[in-house]
PQR file of N, CA, C, O and H, with PARSE charges and radii, in Angstrom:
ATOM      1  N   MET A   1      55.605 -45.381  40.165 -0.4000 1.5000
ATOM      2  CA  MET A   1      55.105 -44.038  40.258 -0.0000 2.0000
ATOM      3  C   MET A   1      55.643 -43.400  41.538  0.5500 1.7000
ATOM      4  O   MET A   1      55.822 -44.078  42.550 -0.5500 1.4000
ATOM      5  N   GLU A   2      55.904 -42.059  41.484 -0.4000 1.5000
ATOM      6  CA  GLU A   2      56.463 -41.356  42.634 -0.0000 2.0000
ATOM      7  C   GLU A   2      55.381 -40.976  43.636  0.5500 1.7000
ATOM      8  O   GLU A   2      54.211 -40.820  43.285 -0.5500 1.4000
ATOM      9  H   GLU A   2      55.759 -41.508  40.662  0.4000 1.0000
ATOM     10  N   ALA A   3      55.791 -40.834  44.874 -0.4000 1.5000
ATOM     11  CA  ALA A   3      54.858 -40.416  45.920 -0.0000 2.0000
ATOM     12  C   ALA A   3      54.450 -38.962  45.674  0.5500 1.7000
ATOM     13  O   ALA A   3      55.246 -38.172  45.167 -0.5500 1.4000
ATOM     14  H   ALA A   3      56.741 -40.961  45.159  0.4000 1.0000
ATOM     15  N   PRO A   4      53.241 -38.614  46.023 -0.5600 1.5000
ATOM     16  CA  PRO A   4      52.791 -37.237  45.814  0.2800 2.0000
ATOM     17  C   PRO A   4      53.679 -36.244  46.563  0.5500 1.7000
ATOM     18  O   PRO A   4      54.067 -36.478  47.708 -0.5500 1.4000
ATOM     19  N   GLY A   5      53.990 -35.146  45.904 -0.4000 1.5000
ATOM     20  CA  GLY A   5      54.778 -34.098  46.533 -0.0000 2.0000
ATOM     21  C   GLY A   5      56.276 -34.262  46.419  0.5500 1.7000
ATOM     22  O   GLY A   5      57.024 -33.352  46.774 -0.5500 1.4000
ATOM     23  H   GLY A   5      53.675 -34.956  44.974  0.4000 1.0000
ATOM     24  N   THR A   6      56.739 -35.423  45.923 -0.4000 1.5000
ATOM     25  CA  THR A   6      58.184 -35.603  45.831 -0.0000 2.0000
ATOM     26  C   THR A   6      58.731 -35.030  44.534  0.5500 1.7000
ATOM     27  O   THR A   6      59.830 -34.477  44.533 -0.5500 1.4000
ATOM     28  H   THR A   6      56.131 -36.163  45.635  0.4000 1.0000
ATOM     29  N   GLY A   7      58.005 -35.144  43.436 -0.4000 1.5000
ATOM     30  CA  GLY A   7      58.435 -34.594  42.158 -0.0000 2.0000
ATOM     31  C   GLY A   7      59.676 -35.282  41.639  0.5500 1.7000
ATOM     32  O   GLY A   7      60.331 -36.050  42.343 -0.5500 1.4000
ATOM     33  H   GLY A   7      57.111 -35.593  43.438  0.4000 1.0000
ATOM     34  N   THR A   8      59.974 -34.995  40.423 -0.4000 1.5000
ATOM     35  CA  THR A   8      61.183 -35.567  39.835 -0.0000 2.0000
ATOM     36  C   THR A   8      62.393 -34.774  40.296  0.5500 1.7000
ATOM     37  O   THR A   8      62.275 -33.703  40.890 -0.5500 1.4000
ATOM     38  H   THR A   8      59.442 -34.371  39.851  0.4000 1.0000
ATOM     39  N   ARG A   9      63.543 -35.325  40.010 -0.4000 1.5000
ATOM     40  CA  ARG A   9      64.792 -34.648  40.381 -0.0000 2.0000
ATOM     41  C   ARG A   9      64.859 -33.281  39.714  0.5500 1.7000
ATOM     42  O   ARG A   9      65.276 -32.306  40.339 -0.5500 1.4000
ATOM     43  H   ARG A   9      63.639 -36.195  39.527  0.4000 1.0000
ATOM     44  N   SER A  10      64.459 -33.201  38.468 -0.4000 1.5000
ATOM     45  CA  SER A  10      64.487 -31.925  37.737 -0.0000 2.0000
ATOM     46  C   SER A  10      63.533 -30.915  38.371  0.5500 1.7000
ATOM     47  O   SER A  10      63.863 -29.735  38.491 -0.5500 1.4000
ATOM     48  H   SER A  10      64.121 -33.993  37.960  0.4000 1.0000
ATOM     49  N   GLU A  11      62.359 -31.377  38.772 -0.4000 1.5000
ATOM     50  CA  GLU A  11      61.405 -30.470  39.400 -0.0000 2.0000
ATOM     51  C   GLU A  11      61.938 -29.940  40.731  0.5500 1.7000
ATOM     52  O   GLU A  11      61.791 -28.759  41.046 -0.5500 1.4000
ATOM     53  H   GLU A  11      62.091 -32.335  38.674  0.4000 1.0000
ATOM     54  N   ARG A  12      62.558 -30.832  41.505 -0.4000 1.5000
ATOM     55  CA  ARG A  12      63.137 -30.392  42.777 -0.0000 2.0000
ATOM     56  C   ARG A  12      64.258 -29.378  42.525  0.5500 1.7000
ATOM     57  O   ARG A  12      64.371 -28.372  43.225 -0.5500 1.4000
ATOM     58  H   ARG A  12      62.678 -31.791  41.249  0.4000 1.0000
ATOM     59  N   ARG A  13      65.067 -29.659  41.532 -0.4000 1.5000
ATOM     60  CA  ARG A  13      66.176 -28.747  41.185 -0.0000 2.0000
ATOM     61  C   ARG A  13      65.625 -27.383  40.764  0.5500 1.7000
ATOM     62  O   ARG A  13      66.153 -26.349  41.173 -0.5500 1.4000
ATOM     63  H   ARG A  13      64.975 -30.477  40.964  0.4000 1.0000
ATOM     64  N   ILE A  14      64.587 -27.377  39.964 -0.4000 1.5000
ATOM     65  CA  ILE A  14      63.968 -26.117  39.534 -0.0000 2.0000
ATOM     66  C   ILE A  14      63.406 -25.369  40.734  0.5500 1.7000
ATOM     67  O   ILE A  14      63.563 -24.152  40.835 -0.5500 1.4000
ATOM     68  H   ILE A  14      64.158 -28.217  39.631  0.4000 1.0000
ATOM     69  N   ASP A  15      62.754 -26.083  41.644 -0.4000 1.5000
ATOM     70  CA  ASP A  15      62.221 -25.447  42.855 -0.0000 2.0000
ATOM     71  C   ASP A  15      63.341 -24.821  43.688  0.5500 1.7000
ATOM     72  O   ASP A  15      63.195 -23.709  44.196 -0.5500 1.4000
ATOM     73  H   ASP A  15      62.626 -27.071  41.562  0.4000 1.0000
ATOM     74  N   GLU A  16      64.452 -25.534  43.825 -0.4000 1.5000
ATOM     75  CA  GLU A  16      65.594 -25.008  44.581 -0.0000 2.0000
ATOM     76  C   GLU A  16      66.153 -23.756  43.915  0.5500 1.7000
ATOM     77  O   GLU A  16      66.462 -22.772  44.587 -0.5500 1.4000
ATOM     78  H   GLU A  16      64.571 -26.437  43.412  0.4000 1.0000
ATOM     79  N   LEU A  17      66.280 -23.800  42.601 -0.4000 1.5000
ATOM     80  CA  LEU A  17      66.796 -22.642  41.875 -0.0000 2.0000
ATOM     81  C   LEU A  17      65.862 -21.442  41.976  0.5500 1.7000
ATOM     82  O   LEU A  17      66.315 -20.305  42.110 -0.5500 1.4000
ATOM     83  H   LEU A  17      66.028 -24.599  42.056  0.4000 1.0000
ATOM     84  N   GLU A  18      64.565 -21.698  41.913 -0.4000 1.5000
ATOM     85  CA  GLU A  18      63.598 -20.609  42.052 -0.0000 2.0000
ATOM     86  C   GLU A  18      63.674 -19.990  43.445  0.5500 1.7000
ATOM     87  O   GLU A  18      63.575 -18.772  43.595 -0.5500 1.4000
ATOM     88  H   GLU A  18      64.198 -22.622  41.804  0.4000 1.0000
ATOM     89  N   ALA A  19      63.850 -20.829  44.460 -0.4000 1.5000
ATOM     90  CA  ALA A  19      63.965 -20.318  45.827 -0.0000 2.0000
ATOM     91  C   ALA A  19      65.234 -19.477  45.972  0.5500 1.7000
ATOM     92  O   ALA A  19      65.205 -18.413  46.591 -0.5500 1.4000
ATOM     93  H   ALA A  19      63.930 -21.819  44.338  0.4000 1.0000
ATOM     94  N   ARG A  20      66.343 -19.947  45.407 -0.4000 1.5000
ATOM     95  CA  ARG A  20      67.590 -19.187  45.465 -0.0000 2.0000
ATOM     96  C   ARG A  20      67.457 -17.870  44.719  0.5500 1.7000
ATOM     97  O   ARG A  20      67.956 -16.846  45.184 -0.5500 1.4000
ATOM     98  H   ARG A  20      66.366 -20.811  44.904  0.4000 1.0000
ATOM     99  N   LEU A  21      66.798 -17.880  43.577 -0.4000 1.5000
ATOM    100  CA  LEU A  21      66.595 -16.664  42.797 -0.0000 2.0000
ATOM    101  C   LEU A  21      65.755 -15.659  43.586  0.5500 1.7000
ATOM    102  O   LEU A  21      66.059 -14.467  43.592 -0.5500 1.4000
ATOM    103  H   LEU A  21      66.392 -18.712  43.199  0.4000 1.0000
ATOM    104  N   ALA A  22      64.717 -16.130  44.240 -0.4000 1.5000
ATOM    105  CA  ALA A  22      63.872 -15.246  45.039 -0.0000 2.0000
ATOM    106  C   ALA A  22      64.684 -14.619  46.177  0.5500 1.7000
ATOM    107  O   ALA A  22      64.536 -13.431  46.462 -0.5500 1.4000
ATOM    108  H   ALA A  22      64.470 -17.099  44.234  0.4000 1.0000
ATOM    109  N   GLU A  23      65.530 -15.404  46.818 -0.4000 1.5000
ATOM    110  CA  GLU A  23      66.378 -14.889  47.902 -0.0000 2.0000
ATOM    111  C   GLU A  23      67.369 -13.862  47.360  0.5500 1.7000
ATOM    112  O   GLU A  23      67.605 -12.838  48.001 -0.5500 1.4000
ATOM    113  H   GLU A  23      65.650 -16.369  46.587  0.4000 1.0000
ATOM    114  N   GLN A  24      67.948 -14.118  46.197 -0.4000 1.5000
ATOM    115  CA  GLN A  24      68.882 -13.166  45.599 -0.0000 2.0000
ATOM    116  C   GLN A  24      68.174 -11.871  45.201  0.5500 1.7000
ATOM    117  O   GLN A  24      68.728 -10.785  45.371 -0.5500 1.4000
ATOM    118  H   GLN A  24      67.757 -14.950  45.676  0.4000 1.0000
ATOM    119  N   ASP A  25      66.965 -11.979  44.679 -0.4000 1.5000
ATOM    120  CA  ASP A  25      66.187 -10.776  44.349 -0.0000 2.0000
ATOM    121  C   ASP A  25      65.940  -9.936  45.601  0.5500 1.7000
ATOM    122  O   ASP A  25      66.061  -8.712  45.566 -0.5500 1.4000
ATOM    123  H   ASP A  25      66.514 -12.862  44.541  0.4000 1.0000
ATOM    124  N   ARG A  26      65.596 -10.591  46.695 -0.4000 1.5000
ATOM    125  CA  ARG A  26      65.363  -9.888  47.955 -0.0000 2.0000
ATOM    126  C   ARG A  26      66.641  -9.206  48.435  0.5500 1.7000
ATOM    127  O   ARG A  26      66.613  -8.060  48.884 -0.5500 1.4000
ATOM    128  H   ARG A  26      65.497 -11.586  46.723  0.4000 1.0000
ATOM    129  N   SER A  27      67.752  -9.915  48.336 -0.4000 1.5000
ATOM    130  CA  SER A  27      69.034  -9.351  48.758 -0.0000 2.0000
ATOM    131  C   SER A  27      69.423  -8.146  47.900  0.5500 1.7000
ATOM    132  O   SER A  27      69.919  -7.145  48.417 -0.5500 1.4000
ATOM    133  H   SER A  27      67.775 -10.846  47.971  0.4000 1.0000
ATOM    134  N   ILE A  28      69.202  -8.244  46.619 -0.4000 1.5000
ATOM    135  CA  ILE A  28      69.529  -7.136  45.716 -0.0000 2.0000
ATOM    136  C   ILE A  28      68.693  -5.905  46.069  0.5500 1.7000
ATOM    137  O   ILE A  28      69.215  -4.790  46.089 -0.5500 1.4000
ATOM    138  H   ILE A  28      68.799  -9.057  46.198  0.4000 1.0000
ATOM    139  N   LEU A  29      67.417  -6.095  46.343 -0.4000 1.5000
ATOM    140  CA  LEU A  29      66.567  -4.968  46.725 -0.0000 2.0000
ATOM    141  C   LEU A  29      67.033  -4.329  48.036  0.5500 1.7000
ATOM    142  O   LEU A  29      67.056  -3.104  48.155 -0.5500 1.4000
ATOM    143  H   LEU A  29      66.993  -7.000  46.326  0.4000 1.0000
ATOM    144  N   GLU A  30      67.398  -5.145  49.008 -0.4000 1.5000
ATOM    145  CA  GLU A  30      67.891  -4.613  50.280 -0.0000 2.0000
ATOM    146  C   GLU A  30      69.184  -3.831  50.075  0.5500 1.7000
ATOM    147  O   GLU A  30      69.357  -2.751  50.640 -0.5500 1.4000
ATOM    148  H   GLU A  30      67.379  -6.140  48.912  0.4000 1.0000
ATOM    149  N   LEU A  31      70.091  -4.377  49.266 -0.4000 1.5000
ATOM    150  CA  LEU A  31      71.351  -3.687  49.006 -0.0000 2.0000
ATOM    151  C   LEU A  31      71.120  -2.379  48.250  0.5500 1.7000
ATOM    152  O   LEU A  31      71.773  -1.373  48.527 -0.5500 1.4000
ATOM    153  H   LEU A  31      69.950  -5.255  48.807  0.4000 1.0000
ATOM    154  N   SER A  32      70.203  -2.399  47.310 -0.4000 1.5000
ATOM    155  CA  SER A  32      69.877  -1.194  46.555 -0.0000 2.0000
ATOM    156  C   SER A  32      69.327  -0.110  47.484  0.5500 1.7000
ATOM    157  O   SER A  32      69.700   1.058  47.370 -0.5500 1.4000
ATOM    158  H   SER A  32      69.672  -3.216  47.086  0.4000 1.0000
ATOM    159  N   ASP A  33      68.451  -0.494  48.389 -0.4000 1.5000
ATOM    160  CA  ASP A  33      67.913   0.463  49.363 -0.0000 2.0000
ATOM    161  C   ASP A  33      69.019   1.046  50.233  0.5500 1.7000
ATOM    162  O   ASP A  33      69.032   2.245  50.513 -0.5500 1.4000
ATOM    163  H   ASP A  33      68.148  -1.442  48.481  0.4000 1.0000
ATOM    164  N   GLU A  34      69.942   0.197  50.656 -0.4000 1.5000
ATOM    165  CA  GLU A  34      71.041   0.659  51.510 -0.0000 2.0000
ATOM    166  C   GLU A  34      71.960   1.612  50.748  0.5500 1.7000
ATOM    167  O   GLU A  34      72.398   2.620  51.302 -0.5500 1.4000
ATOM    168  H   GLU A  34      69.931  -0.776  50.428  0.4000 1.0000
ATOM    169  N   VAL A  35      72.254   1.308  49.502 -0.4000 1.5000
ATOM    170  CA  VAL A  35      73.087   2.195  48.683 -0.0000 2.0000
ATOM    171  C   VAL A  35      72.407   3.552  48.530  0.5500 1.7000
ATOM    172  O   VAL A  35      73.068   4.588  48.609 -0.5500 1.4000
ATOM    173  H   VAL A  35      71.899   0.489  49.052  0.4000 1.0000
ATOM    174  N   TYR A  36      71.104   3.557  48.315 -0.4000 1.5000
ATOM    175  CA  TYR A  36      70.358   4.808  48.186 -0.0000 2.0000
ATOM    176  C   TYR A  36      70.452   5.630  49.475  0.5500 1.7000
ATOM    177  O   TYR A  36      70.696   6.836  49.428 -0.5500 1.4000
ATOM    178  H   TYR A  36      70.567   2.716  48.251  0.4000 1.0000
ATOM    179  N   ARG A  37      70.257   4.973  50.627 -0.4000 1.5000
ATOM    180  CA  ARG A  37      70.362   5.681  51.907 -0.0000 2.0000
ATOM    181  C   ARG A  37      71.762   6.259  52.105  0.5500 1.7000
ATOM    182  O   ARG A  37      71.913   7.389  52.570 -0.5500 1.4000
ATOM    183  H   ARG A  37      70.059   3.994  50.665  0.4000 1.0000
ATOM    184  N   GLN A  38      72.774   5.489  51.754 -0.4000 1.5000
ATOM    185  CA  GLN A  38      74.144   5.960  51.917 -0.0000 2.0000
ATOM    186  C   GLN A  38      74.444   7.116  50.967  0.5500 1.7000
ATOM    187  O   GLN A  38      75.155   8.046  51.348 -0.5500 1.4000
ATOM    188  H   GLN A  38      72.652   4.571  51.376  0.4000 1.0000
ATOM    189  N   GLN A  39      73.926   7.083  49.751 -0.4000 1.5000
ATOM    190  CA  GLN A  39      74.125   8.185  48.818 -0.0000 2.0000
ATOM    191  C   GLN A  39      73.510   9.469  49.368  0.5500 1.7000
ATOM    192  O   GLN A  39      74.109  10.540  49.270 -0.5500 1.4000
ATOM    193  H   GLN A  39      73.348   6.328  49.442  0.4000 1.0000
ATOM    194  N   ARG A  40      72.323   9.362  49.942 -0.4000 1.5000
ATOM    195  CA  ARG A  40      71.674  10.544  50.538 -0.0000 2.0000
ATOM    196  C   ARG A  40      72.491  11.071  51.712  0.5500 1.7000
ATOM    197  O   ARG A  40      72.655  12.282  51.863 -0.5500 1.4000
ATOM    198  H   ARG A  40      71.836   8.492  50.022  0.4000 1.0000
ATOM    199  N   GLN A  41      73.000  10.171  52.538 -0.4000 1.5000
ATOM    200  CA  GLN A  41      73.798  10.582  53.686 -0.0000 2.0000
ATOM    201  C   GLN A  41      75.092  11.249  53.229  0.5500 1.7000
ATOM    202  O   GLN A  41      75.495  12.264  53.798 -0.5500 1.4000
ATOM    203  H   GLN A  41      72.867   9.187  52.416  0.4000 1.0000
ATOM    204  N   ILE A  42      75.743  10.700  52.220 -0.4000 1.5000
ATOM    205  CA  ILE A  42      76.976  11.288  51.689 -0.0000 2.0000
ATOM    206  C   ILE A  42      76.699  12.676  51.129  0.5500 1.7000
ATOM    207  O   ILE A  42      77.480  13.600  51.357 -0.5500 1.4000
ATOM    208  H   ILE A  42      75.416   9.876  51.758  0.4000 1.0000
ATOM    209  N   ALA A  43      75.604  12.835  50.401 -0.4000 1.5000
ATOM    210  CA  ALA A  43      75.255  14.147  49.848 -0.0000 2.0000
ATOM    211  C   ALA A  43      75.051  15.164  50.965  0.5500 1.7000
ATOM    212  O   ALA A  43      75.495  16.306  50.847 -0.5500 1.4000
ATOM    213  H   ALA A  43      74.970  12.084  50.215  0.4000 1.0000
ATOM    214  N   LYS A  44      74.382  14.762  52.050 -0.4000 1.5000
ATOM    215  CA  LYS A  44      74.174  15.666  53.180 -0.0000 2.0000
ATOM    216  C   LYS A  44      75.499  16.029  53.835  0.5500 1.7000
ATOM    217  O   LYS A  44      75.736  17.194  54.154 -0.5500 1.4000
ATOM    218  H   LYS A  44      74.021  13.835  52.145  0.4000 1.0000
ATOM    219  N   LEU A  45      76.362  15.040  54.037 -0.4000 1.5000
ATOM    220  CA  LEU A  45      77.663  15.310  54.653 -0.0000 2.0000
ATOM    221  C   LEU A  45      78.513  16.223  53.784  0.5500 1.7000
ATOM    222  O   LEU A  45      79.206  17.100  54.301 -0.5500 1.4000
ATOM    223  H   LEU A  45      76.169  14.094  53.777  0.4000 1.0000
ATOM    224  N   GLU A  46      78.469  16.029  52.468 -0.4000 1.5000
ATOM    225  CA  GLU A  46      79.215  16.905  51.561 -0.0000 2.0000
ATOM    226  C   GLU A  46      78.709  18.336  51.655  0.5500 1.7000
ATOM    227  O   GLU A  46      79.502  19.278  51.649 -0.5500 1.4000
ATOM    228  H   GLU A  46      77.906  15.317  52.048  0.4000 1.0000
ATOM    229  N   ALA A  47      77.393  18.505  51.742 -0.4000 1.5000
ATOM    230  CA  ALA A  47      76.818  19.843  51.880 -0.0000 2.0000
ATOM    231  C   ALA A  47      77.248  20.464  53.215  0.5500 1.7000
ATOM    232  O   ALA A  47      77.558  21.654  53.271 -0.5500 1.4000
ATOM    233  H   ALA A  47      76.749  17.740  51.748  0.4000 1.0000
ATOM    234  N   ASP A  48      77.267  19.670  54.280 -0.4000 1.5000
ATOM    235  CA  ASP A  48      77.712  20.172  55.585 -0.0000 2.0000
ATOM    236  C   ASP A  48      79.171  20.621  55.523  0.5500 1.7000
ATOM    237  O   ASP A  48      79.514  21.683  56.043 -0.5500 1.4000
ATOM    238  H   ASP A  48      77.015  18.703  54.234  0.4000 1.0000
ATOM    239  N   VAL A  49      80.021  19.829  54.898 -0.4000 1.5000
ATOM    240  CA  VAL A  49      81.439  20.175  54.771 -0.0000 2.0000
ATOM    241  C   VAL A  49      81.593  21.461  53.962  0.5500 1.7000
ATOM    242  O   VAL A  49      82.399  22.324  54.310 -0.5500 1.4000
ATOM    243  H   VAL A  49      79.742  18.967  54.476  0.4000 1.0000
ATOM    244  N   GLN A  50      80.823  21.588  52.887 -0.4000 1.5000
ATOM    245  CA  GLN A  50      80.890  22.795  52.057 -0.0000 2.0000
ATOM    246  C   GLN A  50      80.493  24.026  52.876  0.5500 1.7000
ATOM    247  O   GLN A  50      81.156  25.061  52.793 -0.5500 1.4000
ATOM    248  H   GLN A  50      80.168  20.887  52.604  0.4000 1.0000
ATOM    249  N   ARG A  51      79.426  23.925  53.658 -0.4000 1.5000
ATOM    250  CA  ARG A  51      78.998  25.056  54.491 -0.0000 2.0000
ATOM    251  C   ARG A  51      80.072  25.418  55.516  0.5500 1.7000
ATOM    252  O   ARG A  51      80.336  26.598  55.748 -0.5500 1.4000
ATOM    253  H   ARG A  51      78.888  23.085  53.725  0.4000 1.0000
ATOM    254  N   LEU A  52      80.687  24.416  56.125 -0.4000 1.5000
ATOM    255  CA  LEU A  52      81.738  24.686  57.105 -0.0000 2.0000
ATOM    256  C   LEU A  52      82.956  25.322  56.446  0.5500 1.7000
ATOM    257  O   LEU A  52      83.565  26.227  57.018 -0.5500 1.4000
ATOM    258  H   LEU A  52      80.473  23.458  55.937  0.4000 1.0000
ATOM    259  N   ALA A  53      83.317  24.861  55.253 -0.4000 1.5000
ATOM    260  CA  ALA A  53      84.454  25.440  54.531 -0.0000 2.0000
ATOM    261  C   ALA A  53      84.170  26.893  54.175  0.5500 1.7000
ATOM    262  O   ALA A  53      85.050  27.746  54.292 -0.5500 1.4000
ATOM    263  H   ALA A  53      82.823  24.126  54.789  0.4000 1.0000
ATOM    264  N   GLU A  54      82.953  27.178  53.743 -0.4000 1.5000
ATOM    265  CA  GLU A  54      82.586  28.561  53.426 -0.0000 2.0000
ATOM    266  C   GLU A  54      82.626  29.429  54.676  0.5500 1.7000
ATOM    267  O   GLU A  54      83.062  30.579  54.620 -0.5500 1.4000
ATOM    268  H   GLU A  54      82.238  26.485  53.648  0.4000 1.0000
ATOM    269  N   ARG A  55      82.181  28.894  55.785 -0.4000 1.5000
ATOM    270  CA  ARG A  55      82.204  29.655  57.037 -0.0000 2.0000
ATOM    271  C   ARG A  55      83.644  29.984  57.433  0.5500 1.7000
ATOM    272  O   ARG A  55      83.926  31.090  57.895 -0.5500 1.4000
ATOM    273  H   ARG A  55      81.827  27.960  55.830  0.4000 1.0000
ATOM    274  N   LEU A  56      84.549  29.025  57.253 -0.4000 1.5000
ATOM    275  CA  LEU A  56      85.953  29.265  57.595 -0.0000 2.0000
ATOM    276  C   LEU A  56      86.585  30.299  56.679  0.5500 1.7000
ATOM    277  O   LEU A  56      87.387  31.114  57.135 -0.5500 1.4000
ATOM    278  H   LEU A  56      84.319  28.127  56.878  0.4000 1.0000
ATOM    279  N   THR A  57      86.244  30.284  55.401 -0.4000 1.5000
ATOM    280  CA  THR A  57      86.852  31.248  54.472 -0.0000 2.0000
ATOM    281  C   THR A  57      86.283  32.647  54.659  0.5500 1.7000
ATOM    282  O   THR A  57      86.956  33.624  54.330 -0.5500 1.4000
ATOM    283  H   THR A  57      85.593  29.622  55.030  0.4000 1.0000
ATOM    284  N   THR A  58      85.072  32.774  55.172 -0.4000 1.5000
ATOM    285  CA  THR A  58      84.502  34.104  55.390 -0.0000 2.0000
ATOM    286  C   THR A  58      84.915  34.678  56.745  0.5500 1.7000
ATOM    287  O   THR A  58      84.730  35.871  56.987 -0.5500 1.4000
ATOM    288  H   THR A  58      84.525  31.980  55.439  0.4000 1.0000
ATOM    289  N   GLN A  59      85.458  33.867  57.612 -0.4000 1.5000
ATOM    290  CA  GLN A  59      85.903  34.327  58.927 -0.0000 2.0000
ATOM    291  C   GLN A  59      87.339  33.880  59.196  0.5500 1.7000
ATOM    292  O   GLN A  59      87.590  33.245  60.220 -0.5500 1.4000
ATOM    293  H   GLN A  59      85.608  32.898  57.416  0.4000 1.0000
ATOM    294  N   PRO A  60      88.288  34.191  58.311 -0.5600 1.5000
ATOM    295  CA  PRO A  60      89.657  33.690  58.523  0.2800 2.0000
ATOM    296  C   PRO A  60      90.322  34.289  59.754  0.5500 1.7000
ATOM    297  O   PRO A  60      91.095  33.603  60.423 -0.5500 1.4000
ATOM    298  N   GLN A  61      90.040  35.562  60.076 -0.4000 1.5000
ATOM    299  CA  GLN A  61      90.677  36.181  61.236 -0.0000 2.0000
ATOM    300  C   GLN A  61      90.251  35.507  62.533  0.5500 1.7000
ATOM    301  O   GLN A  61      91.052  35.412  63.463 -0.5500 1.4000
ATOM    302  H   GLN A  61      89.412  36.119  59.533  0.4000 1.0000
ATOM    303  N   ALA A  62      89.039  35.049  62.615 -0.4000 1.5000
ATOM    304  CA  ALA A  62      88.589  34.373  63.832 -0.0000 2.0000
ATOM    305  C   ALA A  62      89.331  33.057  64.018  0.5500 1.7000
ATOM    306  O   ALA A  62      89.721  32.713  65.134 -0.5500 1.4000
ATOM    307  H   ALA A  62      88.389  35.126  61.859  0.4000 1.0000
ATOM    308  N   ALA A  63      89.525  32.333  62.944 -0.4000 1.5000
ATOM    309  CA  ALA A  63      90.227  31.053  63.038 -0.0000 2.0000
ATOM    310  C   ALA A  63      91.695  31.266  63.366  0.5500 1.7000
ATOM    311  O   ALA A  63      92.262  30.519  64.164 -0.5500 1.4000
ATOM    312  H   ALA A  63      89.209  32.612  62.037  0.4000 1.0000
ATOM    313  N   GLU A  64      92.320  32.271  62.765 -0.4000 1.5000
ATOM    314  CA  GLU A  64      93.734  32.546  63.029 -0.0000 2.0000
ATOM    315  C   GLU A  64      93.932  33.111  64.428  0.5500 1.7000
ATOM    316  O   GLU A  64      94.904  32.776  65.105 -0.5500 1.4000
ATOM    317  H   GLU A  64      91.860  32.878  62.117  0.4000 1.0000
ATOM    318  N   GLY A  65      93.018  33.961  64.859 -0.4000 1.5000
ATOM    319  CA  GLY A  65      93.133  34.586  66.176 -0.0000 2.0000
ATOM    320  C   GLY A  65      93.094  33.566  67.288  0.5500 1.7000
ATOM    321  O   GLY A  65      93.826  33.707  68.267 -0.5500 1.4000
ATOM    322  H   GLY A  65      92.228  34.232  64.309  0.4000 1.0000
ATOM    323  N   ASN A  66      92.287  32.569  67.178 -0.4000 1.5000
ATOM    324  CA  ASN A  66      92.190  31.544  68.212 -0.0000 2.0000
ATOM    325  C   ASN A  66      93.466  30.725  68.315  0.5500 1.7000
ATOM    326  O   ASN A  66      93.802  30.241  69.396 -0.5500 1.4000
ATOM    327  H   ASN A  66      91.692  32.454  66.383  0.4000 1.0000
ATOM    328  N   ALA A  67      94.173  30.563  67.223 -0.4000 1.5000
ATOM    329  CA  ALA A  67      95.380  29.743  67.228 -0.0000 2.0000
ATOM    330  C   ALA A  67      96.547  30.472  67.885  0.5500 1.7000
ATOM    331  O   ALA A  67      97.426  29.819  68.447 -0.5500 1.4000
ATOM    332  H   ALA A  67      93.900  30.956  66.345  0.4000 1.0000
ATOM    333  N   THR A  68      96.587  31.824  67.833 -0.4000 1.5000
ATOM    334  CA  THR A  68      97.735  32.555  68.358 -0.0000 2.0000
ATOM    335  C   THR A  68      97.495  33.139  69.742  0.5500 1.7000
ATOM    336  O   THR A  68      98.457  33.520  70.409 -0.5500 1.4000
ATOM    337  H   THR A  68      95.872  32.355  67.376  0.4000 1.0000
ATOM    338  N   GLU A  69      96.279  33.223  70.189 -0.4000 1.5000
ATOM    339  CA  GLU A  69      95.999  33.786  71.506 -0.0000 2.0000
ATOM    340  C   GLU A  69      96.409  32.815  72.605  0.5500 1.7000
ATOM    341  O   GLU A  69      96.313  31.597  72.454 -0.5500 1.4000
ATOM    342  H   GLU A  69      95.497  32.913  69.648  0.4000 1.0000
ATOM    343  N   ILE A  70      96.860  33.378  73.694 -0.4000 1.5000
ATOM    344  CA  ILE A  70      97.176  32.567  74.876 -0.0000 2.0000
ATOM    345  C   ILE A  70      95.877  32.419  75.669  0.5500 1.7000
ATOM    346  O   ILE A  70      95.198  33.410  75.937 -0.5500 1.4000
ATOM    347  H   ILE A  70      96.938  34.367  73.816  0.4000 1.0000
ATOM    348  N   PRO A  71      95.534  31.201  76.040 -0.5600 1.5000
ATOM    349  CA  PRO A  71      94.304  31.001  76.802  0.2800 2.0000
ATOM    350  C   PRO A  71      94.350  31.816  78.112  0.5500 1.7000
ATOM    351  O   PRO A  71      95.428  32.022  78.669 -0.5500 1.4000
ATOM    352  N   PRO A  72      93.198  32.275  78.600 -0.5600 1.5000
ATOM    353  CA  PRO A  72      93.167  33.123  79.801  0.2800 2.0000
ATOM    354  C   PRO A  72      93.661  32.445  81.077  0.5500 1.7000
ATOM    355  O   PRO A  72      93.976  33.146  82.039 -0.5500 1.4000
ATOM    356  N   HIS A  73      93.741  31.172  81.128 -0.4000 1.5000
ATOM    357  CA  HIS A  73      94.171  30.508  82.359 -0.0000 2.0000
ATOM    358  C   HIS A  73      95.687  30.470  82.523  0.5500 1.7000
ATOM    359  O   HIS A  73      96.172  29.982  83.543 -0.5500 1.4000
ATOM    360  H   HIS A  73      93.486  30.602  80.347  0.4000 1.0000
ATOM    361  N   TYR A  74      96.471  30.983  81.524 -0.4000 1.5000
ATOM    362  CA  TYR A  74      97.935  31.005  81.666 -0.0000 2.0000
ATOM    363  C   TYR A  74      98.387  32.226  82.389  0.5500 1.7000
ATOM    364  O   TYR A  74      99.586  32.411  82.599 -0.5500 1.4000
ATOM    365  H   TYR A  74      96.077  31.379  80.695  0.4000 1.0000
TER
END
């Protein structure tokens, strides 16, 4: 008869597999949360870029004027 708590080889193997599965489930949840955060950040950055592009197209003379003017310190 086996000592208490040692279990059969199959039981130990099942316990190991269950522990690995639990760790993988935890990892998947963490990765899913991170992907969600990154998607939100990307959406915000895209909106920021769109606003900046619109600002540049509504003020083209200001952008062009700065490129051709000689700075006052010359």
